[in-house]
The first five atom37 places (N, CA, C, CB, O) and aatype in JSON, in Angstrom:
{
  "aatype": [12, 0, 2, 9, 11, 15, 5, 9, 11, 1, 2, 11, 5, 2, 6, 16, 1, 1, 10, 1, 2, 11, 0, 19, 11, 15, 6, 9, 11, 16, 1, 19, 11, 15, 0, 19, 15, 10, 0, 6, 0, 7, 16, 14, 3, 19, 3, 0, 16, 11, 10, 0, 9, 11, 1, 10, 3, 11, 0, 19, 16, 11, 7, 9, 9, 8, 11, 2, 5, 0, 0, 1, 1, 11, 15, 1, 10, 12, 11, 1, 9, 0, 15, 10, 15, 5, 7],
  "atom_mask": [
    [1, 1, 1, 1, 1],
    [1, 1, 1, 1, 1],
    [1, 1, 1, 1, 1],
    [1, 1, 1, 1, 1],
    [1, 1, 1, 1, 1],
    [1, 1, 1, 1, 1],
    [1, 1, 1, 1, 1],
    [1, 1, 1, 1, 1],
    [1, 1, 1, 1, 1],
    [1, 1, 1, 1, 1],
    [1, 1, 1, 1, 1],
    [1, 1, 1, 1, 1],
    [1, 1, 1, 1, 1],
    [1, 1, 1, 1, 1],
    [1, 1, 1, 1, 1],
    [1, 1, 1, 1, 1],
    [1, 1, 1, 1, 1],
    [1, 1, 1, 1, 1],
    [1, 1, 1, 1, 1],
    [1, 1, 1, 1, 1],
    [1, 1, 1, 1, 1],
    [1, 1, 1, 1, 1],
    [1, 1, 1, 1, 1],
    [1, 1, 1, 1, 1],
    [1, 1, 1, 1, 1],
    [1, 1, 1, 1, 1],
    [1, 1, 1, 1, 1],
    [1, 1, 1, 1, 1],
    [1, 1, 1, 1, 1],
    [1, 1, 1, 1, 1],
    [1, 1, 1, 1, 1],
    [1, 1, 1, 1, 1],
    [1, 1, 1, 1, 1],
    [1, 1, 1, 1, 1],
    [1, 1, 1, 1, 1],
    [1, 1, 1, 1, 1],
    [1, 1, 1, 1, 1],
    [1, 1, 1, 1, 1],
    [1, 1, 1, 1, 1],
    [1, 1, 1, 1, 1],
    [1, 1, 1, 1, 1],
    [1, 1, 1, 0, 1],
    [1, 1, 1, 1, 1],
    [1, 1, 1, 1, 1],
    [1, 1, 1, 1, 1],
    [1, 1, 1, 1, 1],
    [1, 1, 1, 1, 1],
    [1, 1, 1, 1, 1],
    [1, 1, 1, 1, 1],
    [1, 1, 1, 1, 1],
    [1, 1, 1, 1, 1],
    [1, 1, 1, 1, 1],
    [1, 1, 1, 1, 1],
    [1, 1, 1, 1, 1],
    [1, 1, 1, 1, 1],
    [1, 1, 1, 1, 1],
    [1, 1, 1, 1, 1],
    [1, 1, 1, 1, 1],
    [1, 1, 1, 1, 1],
    [1, 1, 1, 1, 1],
    [1, 1, 1, 1, 1],
    [1, 1, 1, 1, 1],
    [1, 1, 1, 0, 1],
    [1, 1, 1, 1, 1],
    [1, 1, 1, 1, 1],
    [1, 1, 1, 1, 1],
    [1, 1, 1, 1, 1],
    [1, 1, 1, 1, 1],
    [1, 1, 1, 1, 1],
    [1, 1, 1, 1, 1],
    [1, 1, 1, 1, 1],
    [1, 1, 1, 1, 1],
    [1, 1, 1, 1, 1],
    [1, 1, 1, 1, 1],
    [1, 1, 1, 1, 1],
    [1, 1, 1, 1, 1],
    [1, 1, 1, 1, 1],
    [1, 1, 1, 1, 1],
    [1, 1, 1, 1, 1],
    [1, 1, 1, 1, 1],
    [1, 1, 1, 1, 1],
    [1, 1, 1, 1, 1],
    [1, 1, 1, 1, 1],
    [1, 1, 1, 1, 1],
    [1, 1, 1, 1, 1],
    [1, 1, 1, 1, 1],
    [1, 1, 1, 0, 1]
  ],
  "atom_positions": [
    [[-1.98, 11.28, -30.45], [-2.91, 10.17, -30.32], [-2.53, 9.06, -31.29], [-4.37, 10.63, -30.58], [-2.14, 9.32, -32.43]],
    [[-2.63, 7.84, -30.81], [-2.22, 6.69, -31.61], [-3.23, 6.41, -32.72], [-2.06, 5.46, -30.73], [-4.43, 6.59, -32.54]],
    [[-2.73, 5.98, -33.88], [-3.58, 5.59, -35.0], [-3.72, 4.08, -35.09], [-3.03, 6.13, -36.31], [-4.68, 3.57, -35.68]],
    [[-2.78, 3.38, -34.51], [-2.75, 1.92, -34.63], [-3.71, 1.33, -33.6], [-1.29, 1.37, -34.41], [-3.74, 1.72, -32.44]],
    [[-4.5, 0.37, -34.07], [-5.56, -0.2, -33.25], [-5.01, -0.85, -31.97], [-6.33, -1.23, -34.05], [-5.58, -0.68, -30.89]],
    [[-3.92, -1.58, -32.11], [-3.34, -2.26, -30.94], [-2.8, -1.26, -29.92], [-2.23, -3.22, -31.37], [-2.85, -1.49, -28.72]],
    [[-2.28, -0.14, -30.43], [-1.75, 0.88, -29.51], [-2.88, 1.62, -28.79], [-0.87, 1.88, -30.28], [-2.73, 2.0, -27.63]],
    [[-4.0, 1.8, -29.47], [-5.16, 2.41, -28.82], [-5.64, 1.52, -27.68], [-6.31, 2.64, -29.85], [-5.96, 2.0, -26.59]],
    [[-5.69, 0.22, -27.94], [-6.1, -0.74, -26.91], [-5.1, -0.74, -25.76], [-6.24, -2.16, -27.51], [-5.48, -0.76, -24.59]],
    [[-3.83, -0.71, -26.1], [-2.77, -0.7, -25.08], [-2.9, 0.54, -24.2], [-1.37, -0.76, -25.73], [-2.73, 0.45, -22.98]],
    [[-3.19, 1.68, -24.79], [-3.36, 2.91, -24.02], [-4.53, 2.8, -23.05], [-3.56, 4.11, -24.97], [-4.44, 3.26, -21.92]],
    [[-5.63, 2.2, -23.5], [-6.79, 1.99, -22.62], [-6.42, 1.08, -21.45], [-7.97, 1.39, -23.41], [-6.78, 1.34, -20.31]],
    [[-5.7, 0.0, -21.76], [-5.29, -0.93, -20.71], [-4.37, -0.25, -19.7], [-4.59, -2.16, -21.32], [-4.51, -0.44, -18.49]],
    [[-3.42, 0.53, -20.21], [-2.5, 1.23, -19.32], [-3.22, 2.2, -18.4], [-1.44, 1.97, -20.14], [-2.88, 2.32, -17.22]],
    [[-4.22, 2.89, -18.94], [-4.98, 3.85, -18.13], [-5.77, 3.12, -17.04], [-5.94, 4.66, -19.02], [-5.82, 3.58, -15.9]],
    [[-6.38, 1.99, -17.4], [-7.14, 1.21, -16.42], [-6.22, 0.72, -15.3], [-7.82, 0.0, -17.09], [-6.56, 0.81, -14.12]],
    [[-5.06, 0.22, -15.67], [-4.1, -0.28, -14.68], [-3.56, 0.85, -13.82], [-2.94, -1.0, -15.38], [-3.37, 0.68, -12.61]],
    [[-3.32, 2.01, -14.44], [-2.8, 3.15, -13.68], [-3.79, 3.56, -12.59], [-2.52, 4.34, -14.63], [-3.4, 3.84, -11.46]],
    [[-5.07, 3.6, -12.94], [-6.09, 3.98, -11.96], [-6.2, 2.95, -10.85], [-7.44, 4.16, -12.65], [-6.37, 3.31, -9.68]],
    [[-6.12, 1.66, -11.22], [-6.2, 0.61, -10.21], [-5.0, 0.67, -9.27], [-6.27, -0.77, -10.88], [-5.15, 0.56, -8.06]],
    [[-3.8, 0.85, -9.84], [-2.59, 0.94, -9.03], [-2.64, 2.14, -8.1], [-1.35, 1.03, -9.93], [-2.22, 2.06, -6.94]],
    [[-3.16, 3.25, -8.61], [-3.27, 4.47, -7.81], [-4.19, 4.25, -6.61], [-3.79, 5.63, -8.66], [-3.89, 4.69, -5.5]],
    [[-5.3, 3.56, -6.85], [-6.26, 3.28, -5.77], [-5.64, 2.39, -4.7], [-7.53, 2.64, -6.33], [-5.81, 2.62, -3.5]],
    [[-4.92, 1.36, -5.13], [-4.3, 0.42, -4.19], [-3.22, 1.12, -3.37], [-3.71, -0.79, -4.93], [-3.14, 0.94, -2.16]],
    [[-2.38, 1.92, -4.04], [-1.32, 2.63, -3.33], [-1.89, 3.62, -2.33], [-0.4, 3.36, -4.32], [-1.36, 3.8, -1.23]],
    [[-2.99, 4.27, -2.7], [-3.65, 5.2, -1.81], [-4.19, 4.48, -0.58], [-4.77, 5.94, -2.54], [-4.09, 4.97, 0.54]],
    [[-4.78, 3.31, -0.8], [-5.32, 2.54, 0.32], [-4.2, 2.09, 1.25], [-6.1, 1.32, -0.2], [-4.36, 2.12, 2.47]],
    [[-3.07, 1.69, 0.69], [-1.93, 1.28, 1.52], [-1.51, 2.42, 2.43], [-0.74, 0.82, 0.63], [-1.31, 2.24, 3.63]],
    [[-1.37, 3.62, 1.84], [-0.97, 4.78, 2.63], [-1.98, 5.06, 3.75], [-0.82, 6.02, 1.73], [-1.6, 5.38, 4.87]],
    [[-3.27, 4.95, 3.42], [-4.33, 5.2, 4.41], [-4.26, 4.2, 5.55], [-5.71, 5.15, 3.76], [-4.34, 4.58, 6.72]],
    [[-4.1, 2.91, 5.22], [-4.05, 1.87, 6.25], [-2.85, 2.05, 7.16], [-4.01, 0.48, 5.6], [-2.96, 1.9, 8.37]],
    [[-1.69, 2.37, 6.57], [-0.48, 2.57, 7.38], [-0.65, 3.78, 8.28], [0.77, 2.74, 6.46], [-0.29, 3.76, 9.45]],
    [[-1.21, 4.85, 7.7], [-1.41, 6.08, 8.47], [-2.36, 5.86, 9.65], [-1.94, 7.18, 7.57], [-2.15, 6.39, 10.73]],
    [[-3.42, 5.07, 9.42], [-4.38, 4.83, 10.5], [-3.76, 3.97, 11.59], [-5.64, 4.15, 9.95], [-4.03, 4.18, 12.78]],
    [[-2.94, 2.99, 11.22], [-2.27, 2.15, 12.22], [-1.31, 2.98, 13.06], [-1.51, 0.99, 11.53], [-1.23, 2.8, 14.27]],
    [[-0.57, 3.89, 12.41], [0.38, 4.73, 13.13], [-0.35, 5.73, 14.03], [1.3, 5.48, 12.14], [0.06, 5.97, 15.16]],
    [[-1.43, 6.31, 13.52], [-2.16, 7.3, 14.33], [-2.78, 6.67, 15.56], [-3.24, 7.97, 13.48], [-2.84, 7.29, 16.62]],
    [[-3.25, 5.43, 15.43], [-3.79, 4.73, 16.61], [-2.68, 4.45, 17.63], [-4.47, 3.41, 16.19], [-2.89, 4.56, 18.83]],
    [[-1.5, 4.1, 17.13], [-0.37, 3.86, 18.03], [0.05, 5.16, 18.72], [0.81, 3.25, 17.27], [0.41, 5.15, 19.9]],
    [[0.01, 6.27, 17.99], [0.37, 7.56, 18.58], [-0.63, 7.99, 19.64], [0.47, 8.64, 17.49], [-0.28, 8.66, 20.61]],
    [[-1.89, 7.59, 19.45], [-2.93, 7.93, 20.42], [-2.8, 7.13, 21.71], [-4.31, 7.71, 19.81], [-3.48, 7.41, 22.7]],
    [[-1.93, 6.12, 21.69], [-1.71, 5.33, 22.9], [-2.47, 4.02, 22.91], [0.0, 0.0, 0.0], [-2.37, 3.25, 23.86]],
    [[-3.22, 3.75, 21.86], [-3.96, 2.49, 21.76], [-3.56, 1.77, 20.47], [-5.5, 2.74, 21.8], [-4.3, 1.82, 19.49]],
    [[-2.41, 1.1, 20.46], [-2.01, 0.4, 19.24], [-2.99, -0.72, 18.91], [-0.58, -0.18, 19.39], [-3.17, -1.66, 19.69]],
    [[-3.62, -0.62, 17.75], [-4.64, -1.57, 17.33], [-3.99, -2.66, 16.49], [-5.77, -0.86, 16.54], [-3.4, -2.38, 15.44]],
    [[-4.09, -3.89, 16.95], [-3.48, -5.03, 16.25], [-4.17, -5.25, 14.91], [-3.54, -6.3, 17.11], [-3.52, -5.58, 13.92]],
    [[-5.49, -5.07, 14.89], [-6.24, -5.3, 13.66], [-5.85, -4.31, 12.57], [-7.74, -5.2, 13.93], [-5.73, -4.68, 11.4]],
    [[-5.65, -3.04, 12.94], [-5.26, -2.02, 11.96], [-3.88, -2.32, 11.39], [-5.27, -0.62, 12.61], [-3.64, -2.16, 10.2]],
    [[-2.98, -2.77, 12.26], [-1.63, -3.12, 11.8], [-1.67, -4.34, 10.88], [-0.71, -3.4, 13.0], [-1.01, -4.36, 9.84]],
    [[-2.45, -5.34, 11.27], [-2.58, -6.54, 10.43], [-3.16, -6.2, 9.07], [-3.45, -7.58, 11.13], [-2.73, -6.73, 8.05]],
    [[-4.15, -5.3, 9.06], [-4.78, -4.92, 7.81], [-3.81, -4.17, 6.9], [-6.01, -4.06, 8.08], [-3.81, -4.38, 5.68]],
    [[-2.98, -3.31, 7.49], [-1.98, -2.59, 6.7], [-0.99, -3.57, 6.07], [-1.24, -1.55, 7.57], [-0.64, -3.44, 4.9]],
    [[-0.53, -4.54, 6.86], [0.41, -5.53, 6.36], [-0.24, -6.41, 5.3], [0.93, -6.4, 7.52], [0.4, -6.76, 4.3]],
    [[-1.49, -6.74, 5.51], [-2.22, -7.56, 4.54], [-2.34, -6.83, 3.2], [-3.61, -7.91, 5.07], [-2.16, -7.44, 2.14]],
    [[-2.63, -5.54, 3.24], [-2.75, -4.76, 2.01], [-1.4, -4.65, 1.29], [-3.3, -3.36, 2.32], [-1.34, -4.68, 0.06]],
    [[-0.33, -4.51, 2.05], [1.0, -4.47, 1.45], [1.32, -5.78, 0.74], [2.07, -4.16, 2.51], [1.82, -5.79, -0.38]],
    [[1.03, -6.89, 1.42], [1.29, -8.2, 0.82], [0.45, -8.44, -0.42], [1.03, -9.31, 1.84], [0.92, -9.01, -1.4]],
    [[-0.79, -7.99, -0.37], [-1.67, -8.17, -1.53], [-1.19, -7.34, -2.72], [-3.12, -7.78, -1.16], [-1.29, -7.77, -3.87]],
    [[-0.68, -6.14, -2.45], [-0.15, -5.3, -3.52], [1.05, -5.96, -4.2], [0.24, -3.92, -2.98], [1.23, -5.83, -5.41]],
    [[1.86, -6.66, -3.41], [3.0, -7.4, -3.98], [2.49, -8.53, -4.87], [3.9, -7.97, -2.86], [2.99, -8.73, -5.97]],
    [[1.49, -9.25, -4.39], [0.92, -10.37, -5.15], [0.35, -9.9, -6.48], [-0.17, -11.07, -4.33], [0.48, -10.58, -7.5]],
    [[-0.27, -8.73, -6.47], [-0.87, -8.18, -7.69], [0.17, -7.52, -8.6], [-1.96, -7.18, -7.33], [-0.14, -7.15, -9.73]],
    [[1.4, -7.36, -8.11], [2.45, -6.76, -8.93], [2.43, -5.24, -8.93], [0.0, 0.0, 0.0], [2.97, -4.61, -9.84]],
    [[1.81, -4.65, -7.92], [1.71, -3.2, -7.87], [2.96, -2.58, -7.26], [0.47, -2.78, -7.07], [3.44, -1.55, -7.73]],
    [[3.49, -3.2, -6.21], [4.75, -2.75, -5.63], [5.71, -3.94, -5.58], [4.54, -2.14, -4.21], [5.3, -5.09, -5.64]],
    [[6.99, -3.64, -5.46], [8.02, -4.67, -5.4], [8.04, -5.3, -4.02], [9.41, -4.09, -5.75], [7.7, -4.65, -3.03]],
    [[8.44, -6.56, -3.95], [8.43, -7.27, -2.66], [9.39, -6.64, -1.66], [8.79, -8.73, -2.87], [9.11, -6.64, -0.46]],
    [[10.5, -6.11, -2.12], [11.44, -5.47, -1.2], [10.87, -4.16, -0.65], [12.79, -5.21, -1.89], [11.13, -3.8, 0.49]],
    [[10.11, -3.46, -1.48], [9.47, -2.24, -1.0], [8.44, -2.57, 0.07], [8.81, -1.5, -2.17], [8.33, -1.85, 1.06]],
    [[7.69, -3.63, -0.13], [6.71, -4.04, 0.88], [7.4, -4.46, 2.17], [5.84, -5.2, 0.35], [6.95, -4.11, 3.26]],
    [[8.49, -5.19, 2.04], [9.24, -5.62, 3.22], [9.78, -4.41, 3.99], [10.4, -6.55, 2.82], [9.73, -4.37, 5.22]],
    [[10.28, -3.42, 3.25], [10.8, -2.21, 3.87], [9.69, -1.45, 4.58], [11.48, -1.31, 2.82], [9.87, -0.99, 5.71]],
    [[8.55, -1.31, 3.93], [7.43, -0.59, 4.53], [6.9, -1.29, 5.77], [6.32, -0.43, 3.52], [6.58, -0.64, 6.76]],
    [[6.82, -2.63, 5.72], [6.36, -3.39, 6.89], [7.34, -3.24, 8.04], [6.18, -4.88, 6.53], [6.94, -3.08, 9.19]],
    [[8.62, -3.3, 7.72], [9.64, -3.16, 8.75], [9.57, -1.8, 9.42], [11.02, -3.38, 8.15], [9.62, -1.7, 10.65]],
    [[9.45, -0.77, 8.62], [9.36, 0.59, 9.16], [8.09, 0.78, 9.99], [9.4, 1.62, 8.03], [8.11, 1.43, 11.03]],
    [[6.99, 0.2, 9.51], [5.72, 0.3, 10.24], [5.84, -0.35, 11.61], [4.58, -0.35, 9.44], [5.47, 0.25, 12.62]],
    [[6.35, -1.57, 11.65], [6.47, -2.29, 12.92], [7.44, -1.59, 13.86], [6.92, -3.74, 12.68], [7.21, -1.51, 15.07]],
    [[8.52, -1.09, 13.3], [9.51, -0.39, 14.11], [8.91, 0.89, 14.72], [10.75, -0.04, 13.25], [9.14, 1.21, 15.88]],
    [[8.13, 1.6, 13.91], [7.51, 2.84, 14.39], [6.46, 2.58, 15.45], [6.89, 3.59, 13.24], [6.38, 3.29, 16.44]],
    [[5.65, 1.55, 15.23], [4.61, 1.21, 16.21], [5.24, 0.74, 17.52], [3.67, 0.12, 15.65], [4.76, 1.07, 18.6]],
    [[6.32, -0.04, 17.41], [7.01, -0.52, 18.62], [7.59, 0.65, 19.42], [8.12, -1.52, 18.25], [7.5, 0.68, 20.64]],
    [[8.18, 1.61, 18.7], [8.77, 2.75, 19.42], [7.69, 3.62, 20.06], [9.62, 3.6, 18.46], [7.89, 4.17, 21.14]],
    [[6.53, 3.75, 19.4], [5.44, 4.55, 19.95], [4.8, 3.88, 21.16], [4.39, 4.81, 18.88], [4.4, 4.54, 22.11]],
    [[4.71, 2.55, 21.11], [4.07, 1.84, 22.22], [4.98, 1.79, 23.45], [3.7, 0.42, 21.8], [4.49, 1.69, 24.57]],
    [[6.31, 1.86, 23.24], [7.24, 1.87, 24.38], [7.27, 3.24, 25.04], [8.66, 1.47, 23.92], [7.21, 3.36, 26.27]],
    [[7.36, 4.27, 24.22], [7.52, 5.62, 24.77], [6.28, 6.38, 24.77], [0.0, 0.0, 0.0], [6.25, 7.53, 25.2]]
  ]
}
């Protein structure tokens, strides 16, 4: 455990940020999963896909994930939904 006052504060800040980042990443996974599951069911929902992409973009803006990671995830999501809607 830290004895220095600034390090104690830093540890609190890091914990708060870790929990916030965890919540956002979890939501991203949920939104992507729901968009894919709707596409697998045969009813690709445009709103669910838009919401997943919106959450990915917002996570980039907040600095939670890297912009290239968001681009990769969006690309994979769209590619997967397109393949499910065709076949």
